[in-house]
Structure formats: structure tokens, C-alpha cells
C-alpha positions in Angstrom: 0.0 0.0 0.0 1.3 3.4 -0.9 1.4 6.3 1.6 -0.5 9.6 1.5 0.7 13.0 2.6 -2.2 15.4 2.3 -3.3 18.4 4.4 -6.4 20.4 4.1 -6.7 23.6 6.2 -9.5 26.2 6.5 -8.5 29.1 8.6 -7.6 32.8 8.8 -4.3 34.4 7.8 -2.3 35.8 10.7 -0.7 38.4 8.6 -0.1 39.4 5.0 1.9 36.9 3.0 5.6 37.6 2.4 6.3 37.3 -1.3 10.0 36.8 -2.2 11.9 35.7 -5.3 14.8 33.3 -5.3 18.1 34.2 -7.0 16.7 32.4 -10.1 13.5 34.5 -10.0 11.2 31.8 -8.7 8.4 33.4 -6.6 7.7 32.0 -3.2 5.1 33.2 -0.7 5.1 32.3 3.0 2.2 33.0 5.4 0.7 31.7 8.6 -2.8 30.3 8.9 -4.7 29.9 12.2 -7.2 27.1 12.7 -9.4 27.0 15.9 -11.2 24.3 17.6 -13.9 24.8 20.3 -14.4 22.2 23.1 -15.7 21.9 26.6 -13.2 21.0 29.4 -13.9 18.6 32.3 -15.8 21.3 34.2 -18.0 22.0 31.2 -16.5 25.4 30.4 -16.2 26.2 26.7 -12.6 26.5 25.6 -10.9 27.3 22.3 -7.6 26.0 21.0 -5.8 27.7 18.1 -3.1 26.0 16.0 -0.8 28.0 13.7 0.4 26.5 10.4 3.2 27.9 8.3 2.3 27.7 4.6 4.7 27.9 1.6 3.4 28.5 -1.9 5.7 28.4 -4.9 5.6 29.8 -8.4 2.3 31.0 -9.8 0.4 30.0 -6.6 2.9 32.0 -4.6 2.4 35.1 -6.8 -1.4 34.8 -6.5 -1.2 34.3 -2.7 1.1 37.3 -2.3 -1.2 39.5 -4.4 -4.6 38.5 -3.1 -4.3 37.2 0.4 -4.5 39.6 3.3 -4.3 39.4 7.1 -7.6 38.0 8.6 -8.9 36.5 5.4 -10.5 33.1 5.5 -8.7 30.7 3.2 -8.7 27.0 2.1 -5.3 25.5 1.6 -4.5 22.0 0.3 -1.1 20.6 0.2 1.4 18.4 1.9 3.3 18.6 5.2 7.0 18.5 5.2 9.8 18.9 7.7 12.8 21.0 7.1 16.0 21.4 9.2 17.8 24.6 9.6 20.5 26.2 11.8 19.3 29.0 14.0 21.1 32.3 14.5 22.4 30.8 17.7 24.0 27.9 15.8 21.6 25.3 17.1 20.1 22.9 14.5 16.3 23.0 14.5 13.5 21.2 12.7 10.3 22.9 11.5 7.1 21.7 9.8 5.4 23.5 7.1 2.6 23.0 4.6 3.6 23.2 1.0 0.5 24.4 -0.8 -0.7 22.9 -4.0 -4.1 24.6 -4.0 -5.5 27.7 -2.5 -9.0 29.2 -2.5 -10.2 32.4 -0.9 -13.3 32.0 1.2 -15.6 34.5 2.8 -18.2 36.9 1.4 -18.1 38.2 -2.1 -17.9 41.7 -0.6 -14.7 40.8 1.2 -13.2 39.4 -2.0 -14.2 42.4 -4.0 -12.7 44.9 -1.5 -9.2 43.3 -1.8 -9.3 42.6 -5.6 -10.7 45.9 -6.7 -7.6 47.6 -5.5 -5.4 45.4 -7.8 -7.7 44.6 -10.7 -10.0 47.0 -12.5 -12.7 44.4 -13.1 -12.9 43.5 -9.4 -13.3 39.8 -9.9 -12.1 37.3 -7.4 -9.3 35.2 -9.0 -10.1 31.6 -9.7 -8.9 28.8 -7.5 -5.4 27.7 -8.6 -4.2 24.2 -8.4 -0.5 23.7 -9.0 0.8 20.8 -10.9 2.7 18.1 -8.9 6.0 19.4 -10.2 4.9 23.1 -9.9 6.5 23.6 -6.5 9.8 23.0 -4.8 9.9 21.5 -1.3 12.7 23.6 0.1 12.8 27.3 0.9 16.6 27.9 0.7 17.3 29.7 -2.5 20.4 27.8 -3.3 18.5 24.5 -3.2 15.7 25.4 -5.7 16.0 23.2 -8.8 15.0 24.7 -12.1 
């Protein structure tokens, strides 16, 4: 049996995406998405737990994310989870987990979408959902490691 690595998130952006370009000109956007879960504790008091997810979107999906997504917007993200090791400024090796997006869809009211897109596009239309091809993204963030 083969394995599956698939993540689906519906949450709100914690800040505007950061859109950068690698040395080879490949666009990459990074942003954080918060998902919340409500539950009752042992005493019956309602509690809420929020998880933060780091999302990386490459190439065209990265450009679209950087242009249209804004802090607080509700978004659907589909992709895969991956781990990445890096060395911190203090010289200590660390491991982080991130979602490499393959699909993104803006959610929320049409009015919300129009407000953000009218600033960028004269026709004011919400951009279509964009699904990246399997080979349309690169798993690492380090610019030196991005294959072309």
C-alpha cells in the first residue's frame, strides 16, 4: 500500500503573505494560517484552542497568494506537510514543519473578496482557484537548493 501525505486547512491568515523571489527568479510566498477548535473542558467550560500553520506557496500559486491574500482573510489550503531542518542564529540545529500548498481558494463573502481585488484589478473579480501541478512547486525554501 502506498502512503498519502495530504493536508487540508480552512483558517484565517495571521498576517499578509511575504512574497519573495529566489536568486533564479522563482516566486515563493510564506504566510501563517490559524485554525481554531472549540471544546468543553472537564468542568463544562467552553474552551478554544488555536493552532498556527506555516504555509509555503511556490511559483504562480505563490504570486497569487502574495497578491490577493490579506491578514484576517478566510482561506482554504490544500497541500502536503514537510519537515525542514535549519540552523538558527544561535548555531543550534532545529526542525520545523510547514505546509507546501498545491491549491488555494479564498473563502468568505463576495464583498470581502471584491474589496481586496478591486484595489489590484479594475474588473474587481475574485481570482479563480489555482491548483499547482505536482511538479509546480519545490519543497525547500533555501534559494540555493531550488531546482529549475
